[in-house]
C-alpha positions in Angstrom: -32.6 -84.4 -93.4 -29.4 -83.7 -95.3 -27.9 -85.6 -98.2 -24.7 -87.6 -98.7 -22.0 -86.7 -101.4 -23.4 -89.5 -103.6 -27.0 -88.3 -103.3 -26.0 -84.7 -104.1 -24.0 -85.7 -107.2 -26.8 -87.8 -108.6 -29.4 -85.2 -107.8 -27.4 -82.6 -109.7 -27.0 -85.0 -112.7 -30.7 -85.8 -112.7 -31.7 -82.1 -112.5 -33.3 -82.6 -109.1 -33.0 -80.7 -105.8 -32.8 -83.9 -103.8 -32.9 -87.6 -104.2 -33.3 -90.5 -101.7 -31.8 -94.0 -101.6 -33.7 -96.4 -103.7 -34.9 -93.8 -106.1 -34.4 -94.4 -109.8 -32.9 -91.4 -111.7 -31.8 -90.7 -115.2 -28.4 -89.0 -114.8 -26.3 -87.0 -117.2 -22.8 -88.4 -117.7 -19.8 -86.1 -117.6 -17.3 -88.7 -118.8 -17.6 -92.1 -120.4 -14.5 -94.3 -120.5 -14.0 -97.5 -122.5 -10.9 -99.7 -122.2 -9.6 -102.1 -124.8 -10.9 -105.3 -123.2 -14.6 -104.2 -122.9 -14.6 -101.2 -125.2 -15.5 -100.6 -128.8 -15.0 -104.1 -130.0 -17.6 -105.6 -127.6 -20.9 -104.7 -129.5 -20.5 -100.9 -129.2 -18.8 -100.3 -132.6 -21.2 -102.7 -134.4 -24.3 -101.6 -132.6 -23.7 -97.9 -133.3 -23.5 -98.8 -137.0 -26.6 -100.9 -136.9 -28.6 -98.2 -135.1 -27.2 -95.5 -137.4 -26.4 -93.6 -134.3 -23.7 -91.1 -133.5 -21.8 -90.5 -130.3 -23.6 -87.8 -128.1 -20.4 -85.9 -127.2 -17.0 -87.0 -128.5 -15.2 -84.7 -126.1 -16.7 -86.6 -123.1 -15.6 -90.0 -124.3 -12.2 -91.4 -123.4 -10.8 -94.7 -124.8 -7.8 -96.3 -123.0 -5.9 -99.4 -124.2 -4.3 -100.7 -121.1 -5.1 -104.4 -120.6 -3.6 -105.7 -123.9 -0.9 -103.0 -124.3 1.8 -104.0 -125.0 0.3 -106.9 -126.9 1.5 -110.4 -125.9 0.0 -112.3 -128.9 -1.6 -111.8 -132.3 -5.2 -111.7 -130.8 -4.3 -108.9 -128.4 -2.5 -107.0 -131.2 -5.6 -107.2 -133.4 -7.8 -105.9 -130.6 -5.5 -103.0 -130.1 -5.4 -102.3 -133.9 -9.2 -102.4 -134.0 -9.5 -99.9 -131.1 -7.0 -97.5 -132.8 -8.9 -97.7 -136.1 -12.3 -97.1 -134.4 -11.3 -94.0 -132.5 -9.9 -92.5 -135.6 -13.0 -93.4 -137.6 -15.5 -91.8 -135.1 -13.3 -88.9 -134.2 -12.5 -89.5 -130.6 -9.4 -87.5 -129.6 -9.1 -88.7 -126.0 -7.3 -91.9 -126.8 -4.4 -93.3 -124.7 -2.5 -96.5 -125.4 0.4 -98.0 -123.4 0.3 -95.1 -120.9 -0.9 -97.2 -118.0 -4.1 -98.5 -116.3 -7.2 -96.5 -117.3 -8.1 -95.2 -113.8 -4.7 -93.7 -113.3 -4.8 -92.1 -116.7 -8.3 -90.7 -116.1 -6.9 -89.0 -113.0 -3.7 -87.7 -114.6 -5.5 -86.3 -117.6 -8.1 -84.5 -115.4 -11.3 -86.5 -116.2 -11.9 -87.5 -112.5 -13.4 -84.2 -111.4 -15.1 -83.4 -108.1 -18.9 -83.4 -108.2 -19.1 -85.2 -111.6 -20.4 -88.5 -112.8 -17.9 -90.8 -114.6 -18.8 -94.2 -116.0 -16.4 -96.8 -117.4 -16.3 -100.3 -118.7 -14.1 -101.5 -115.9 -15.2 -102.3 -112.3 -12.5 -100.2 -110.7 -13.8 -97.0 -112.2 -14.7 -96.2 -108.6 -11.0 -95.1 -108.2 -12.3 -91.6 -109.3 -14.0 -91.3 -105.9 -10.7 -90.1 -104.4 -11.3 -86.8 -106.2 -14.9 -86.5 -105.0 -16.1 -87.9 -108.4 -18.9 -90.5 -108.6 -17.1 -93.1 -110.7 -18.7 -96.4 -111.3 -18.2 -99.4 -113.6 -20.8 -100.4 -116.2 -21.2 -103.1 -118.8 -20.9 -102.7 -122.6 -24.7 -102.7 -123.2 -25.1 -99.8 -120.7 -22.2 -98.0 -122.3 -23.9 -98.3 -125.7 -26.8 -96.4 -124.3 -24.5 -93.8 -122.8 -22.7 -93.4 -126.1 -26.0 -92.5 -127.8 -27.8 -90.5 -125.2 -25.2 -89.2 -122.7 -27.4 -90.5 -119.9 -27.7 -93.6 -117.7 -30.3 -94.7 -115.2 -29.1 -95.4 -111.7 -30.7 -96.4 -108.4 -29.6 -94.0 -105.8 -27.4 -96.0 -103.4 -27.3 -96.0 -99.7 -24.0 -94.9 -98.2 -21.8 -96.5 -95.6 -19.7 -94.0 -93.7 -16.2 -95.4 -92.8 -14.3 -93.2 -90.3 -10.6 -93.8 -89.7 -9.2 -91.5 -87.0 -5.6 -91.2 -85.8 -2.3 -91.7 -87.5 -1.1 -94.9 -89.3 2.1 -96.4 -88.0 5.1 -96.4 -90.3 4.9 -99.4 -92.6 1.1 -99.4 -92.6 -0.5 -98.1 -95.7 -3.9 -97.3 -97.3 -4.0 -100.9 -98.6 -4.0 -102.1 -95.0 -6.8 -99.7 -94.2 -9.0 -100.9 -97.0 -8.3 -104.6 -96.5 -9.2 -104.3 -92.9 -12.4 -102.6 -93.8 -13.3 -105.1 -96.5 -12.5 -107.9 -94.1 -15.1 -106.5 -91.7 -17.7 -105.7 -94.2 -17.3 -108.8 -96.4 -16.9 -109.1 -100.1 -20.6 -108.5 -100.7 -21.3 -106.3 -97.6 -21.5 -103.1 -99.5 -23.3 -104.3 -102.6 -24.8 -101.4 -104.5 -23.8 -99.0 -101.7 -21.3 -96.2 -101.5 -18.3 -96.5 -99.2 -17.5 -93.0 -98.0 -14.1 -92.8 -96.3 -13.6 -90.1 -93.8 -11.6 -89.1 -90.7 -8.2 -87.6 -89.8 -6.3 -90.7 -91.0 -7.8 -90.3 -94.5 -7.2 -86.6 -94.6 -3.5 -87.2 -93.8 -3.1 -89.5 -96.8 -1.6 -88.3 -100.1 -3.8 -88.6 -103.2 -1.9 -91.8 -104.2 -3.1 -93.5 -101.1 -6.7 -92.3 -101.3 -6.9 -93.7 -104.8 -6.1 -97.1 -103.4 -9.0 -96.8 -100.9 -11.7 -95.9 -103.5 -10.2 -98.3 -106.1 -10.9 -101.3 -103.7 -14.4 -100.3 -102.8 -15.9 -102.5 -105.5 -14.2 -105.5 -103.8 -16.9 -105.1 -101.1 -19.5 -104.9 -103.8 -19.8 -101.1 -103.6 -21.2 -99.0 -106.5 -18.5 -96.5 -105.8 -16.1 -95.2 -103.1 -16.0 -91.5 -102.2 -13.7 -89.2 -100.3 -14.5 -85.5 -99.8 -12.2 -83.4 -102.0 -9.8 -81.0 -100.2 -6.9 -78.7 -101.0 -4.8 -81.7 -102.1 -7.3 -82.4 -104.8 -7.7 -78.8 -105.9 -3.9 -78.2 -106.0 -3.4 -81.3 -108.2 -6.2 -80.3 -110.6 -4.8 -76.8 -110.7 -1.3 -78.1 -111.8 -2.9 -79.9 -114.7 -5.1 -76.9 -115.7 -8.5 -78.3 -114.7 -11.0 -75.7 -113.4 -14.7 -75.1 -113.5 -15.8 -78.1 -111.4 -18.2 -77.9 -108.4 -17.3 -80.1 -105.5 -19.9 -81.5 -103.1 -19.8 -82.5 -99.5 -22.0 -84.7 -97.3 -24.3 -82.7 -95.0 -23.7 -83.1 -91.2 -27.1 -84.6 -90.8 -26.9 -86.9 -93.8 -28.4 -90.4 -93.3 -26.1 -93.4 -93.6 -27.1 -97.0 -93.7 -24.1 -97.9 -91.5 -21.3 -96.0 -89.7 -18.0 -97.8 -89.0 -15.2 -96.3 -86.8 -11.6 -97.3 -86.6 -8.4 -96.3 -84.8 -5.7 -96.1 -87.4 -2.9 -96.2 -84.8 -3.8 -99.7 -83.8 -3.8 -101.2 -87.3 -1.2 -103.8 -88.3 -0.3 -104.6 -91.9 -3.0 -106.8 -93.4 -2.9 -109.6 -96.0 -5.8 -111.0 -98.1 -5.3 -114.7 -98.4 -6.5 -116.9 -101.3 -9.0 -116.9 -102.8 -11.2 -114.1 -101.5 -10.4 -110.4 -100.9 -12.2 -110.5 -97.5 -10.1 -113.5 -96.3 -8.0 -111.1 -94.2 -5.2 -111.9 -91.7 -2.8 -109.6 -90.0 0.7 -110.1 -91.4 2.0 -111.8 -88.3 -0.6 -114.6 -88.8 0.8 -115.4 -92.3 4.4 -114.4 -92.0 6.8 -117.0 -93.2 4.7 -118.4 -96.1 7.0 -118.9 -99.0 6.4 -116.9 -102.2 7.7 -117.3 -105.7 6.7 -113.9 -107.0 6.1 -110.4 -105.6 4.3 -107.8 -107.7 4.1 -104.0 -107.4 1.8 -102.4 -109.9 -1.7 -101.9 -111.3 -4.3 -99.2 -110.7 -4.1 -100.2 -107.0 -0.5 -100.4 -106.0 1.8 -98.9 -108.6 1.7 -95.2 -108.0 4.7 -93.0 -107.1 4.1 -93.2 -103.4 3.9 -97.0 -103.6 7.2 -97.3 -105.5 8.9 -94.8 -103.1 7.9 -96.8 -100.0 9.1 -100.0 -101.7 12.4 -98.4 -102.6 13.0 -97.4 -98.9 12.7 -101.1 -98.0 14.7 -102.4 -100.9 17.6 -99.9 -100.8 20.9 -101.7 -100.2 19.1 -105.0 -100.1 18.5 -107.8 -102.6 15.5 -109.7 -103.6 15.6 -113.2 -102.2 17.0 -116.0 -104.4 14.4 -118.0 -106.3 11.9 -115.0 -105.9 10.8 -112.7 -108.7 10.0 -109.1 -108.0 8.0 -107.5 -110.8 7.4 -103.7 -110.9 4.9 -102.1 -113.2 4.5 -98.3 -112.6 0.9 -97.2 -112.8 1.5 -94.8 -115.7 4.2 -93.6 -118.1 4.3 -90.3 -116.1 4.9 -92.3 -112.9 7.5 -94.4 -114.6 9.4 -91.3 -115.7 9.0 -89.6 -112.3 10.3 -92.6 -110.4 13.2 -93.0 -112.9 14.2 -89.3 -112.4 14.0 -89.7 -108.6 16.3 -92.8 -108.8 13.6 -95.1 -107.4 13.6 -97.4 -110.4 17.4 -97.7 -110.1 17.1 -98.7 -106.4 14.4 -101.3 -107.3 16.4 -102.7 -110.3 19.6 -102.9 -108.3 17.7 -104.9 -105.7 16.8 -107.4 -108.4 13.4 -106.2 -109.6 12.3 -106.5 -113.2 10.9 -103.1 -114.3 7.9 -103.6 -116.7 5.8 -101.3 -118.9 2.8 -99.5 -117.3 0.1 -102.0 -118.0 -2.8 -104.1 -116.5 -1.2 -107.3 -118.0 0.1 -109.1 -114.9 -2.8 -108.1 -112.6 -5.3 -110.3 -114.4 -2.9 -112.8 -115.9 -2.8 -111.6 -119.5 0.9 -111.1 -119.8 4.1 -109.8 -118.1 4.2 -112.1 -115.1 1.7 -115.0 -115.4 1.9 -117.6 -112.6 2.5 -121.3 -113.2 0.7 -124.1 -111.3 1.8 -124.4 -107.7 3.3 -120.9 -107.6 2.4 -118.3 -105.0 2.5 -114.5 -105.5 2.1 -111.6 -103.0 0.7 -108.7 -104.9 -0.2 -105.0 -104.4 -3.2 -105.4 -106.8 -6.9 -105.7 -106.0 -8.0 -109.3 -106.6 -6.9 -112.7 -105.6 -9.6 -114.9 -107.2 -8.7 -118.4 -108.4 -6.7 -118.1 -111.6 -6.6 -114.3 -111.4 -2.9 -114.0 -112.2 -2.4 -117.2 -114.2 -2.8 -120.9 -113.4 -5.9 -121.9 -111.5 -3.5 -123.9 -109.3 -1.6 -120.8 -108.3 -2.2 -118.6 -105.2 -2.4 -114.8 -104.8 -2.0 -113.0 -101.6 -2.9 -109.3 -101.5 -0.9 -106.8 -99.4 0.4 -103.2 -99.4 3.4 -102.2 -101.5 5.5 -102.1 -98.2 4.5 -105.7 -97.3 5.2 -106.8 -100.9 8.7 -105.2 -100.9 9.6 -106.8 -97.5 8.3 -110.1 -98.7 10.4 -109.9 -101.8 13.5 -109.4 -99.6 12.8 -112.5 -97.5 11.2 -114.7 -100.2 8.3 -115.2 -97.8 5.5 -113.1 -96.5 7.1 -110.6 -94.1 6.2 -107.6 -91.9 7.5 -104.4 -93.5 7.8 -102.6 -90.2 11.1 -104.5 -89.5 12.6 -102.7 -92.6 11.5 -99.2 -91.8 
């Protein structure tokens, strides 16, 4: 019997020739990421001092201030200041502040490498799976152990194989693919499992779109999401000077706990309705619902491809009266690339507010908080009660295309009418 991608990566990191689902392994970590919200300030800095311990490998530690940057109040500013001081004190050079959500920065800086194990203090660390990297979120206590030993114990997860064949219709995006999948599996249907995406529809997707798929795997409870790396991945890594990694691929006779198969050509745009990510409807079922805010951004829906699709819809159009369109590119590099391509001009001329690359609006910290009674359609990953502000607000999740079309109409709208 063969092994899956996840099993091969964990076997390699545990120094074994093979592992099986359910087995407990001690795995060597290739990259450990901490963010500002659950990073050094949450017990790690103090406990390292108390233990008299040193960091096992500073070159493999990345700290990214993204949730509180730019700071909206004194408390957030103090957390950022603490994080800056700490990385200087302990000698961590891989520190990034105000450059965008951590998962995008990990990818752009070449830390999400095929065949490696990446852990981070954020649940959407699974985004790294778009590069064939086993990325998973962990808590601060687990991260403390990683900081000292460079290892973490993991239970080898079962894998769900999710095949999407065919070609997506224009106006249908990766977000629609993953929302449909989560709607079928359920918000806990993949708990401590791997969601392995495959099929011709996945292979046709640009890396930006694949990152959306793996990013959302945790919304079904998955330990990680994975996609087999191909020339797109290798070419990207080559452009940023990353070499020396060893990709892995699932064996043809690998065992899966479940196999799901879909026809991409028959998929309509999808919308996750309040207040669960698996509360899925096709766009025609919810079209016409009034919105107050539309949001493009975060580690899920603010990449260059997302902004380019939105600009196609918004070009020579205007955001509806009494509707706010907020745009937060997923990184500083994407902000610059979109600016040079004229995309930010198109969005701004349509009435969008262009924000800094940040996690702020996604989880209601700053830069677009919702008031009681307000409704937002968002390209982000969660729509829990109070996620983007008031507990009396509502968040609908959709693709960047659907978000852009809805901004034009001031109500949830089908993007296919605009393309």
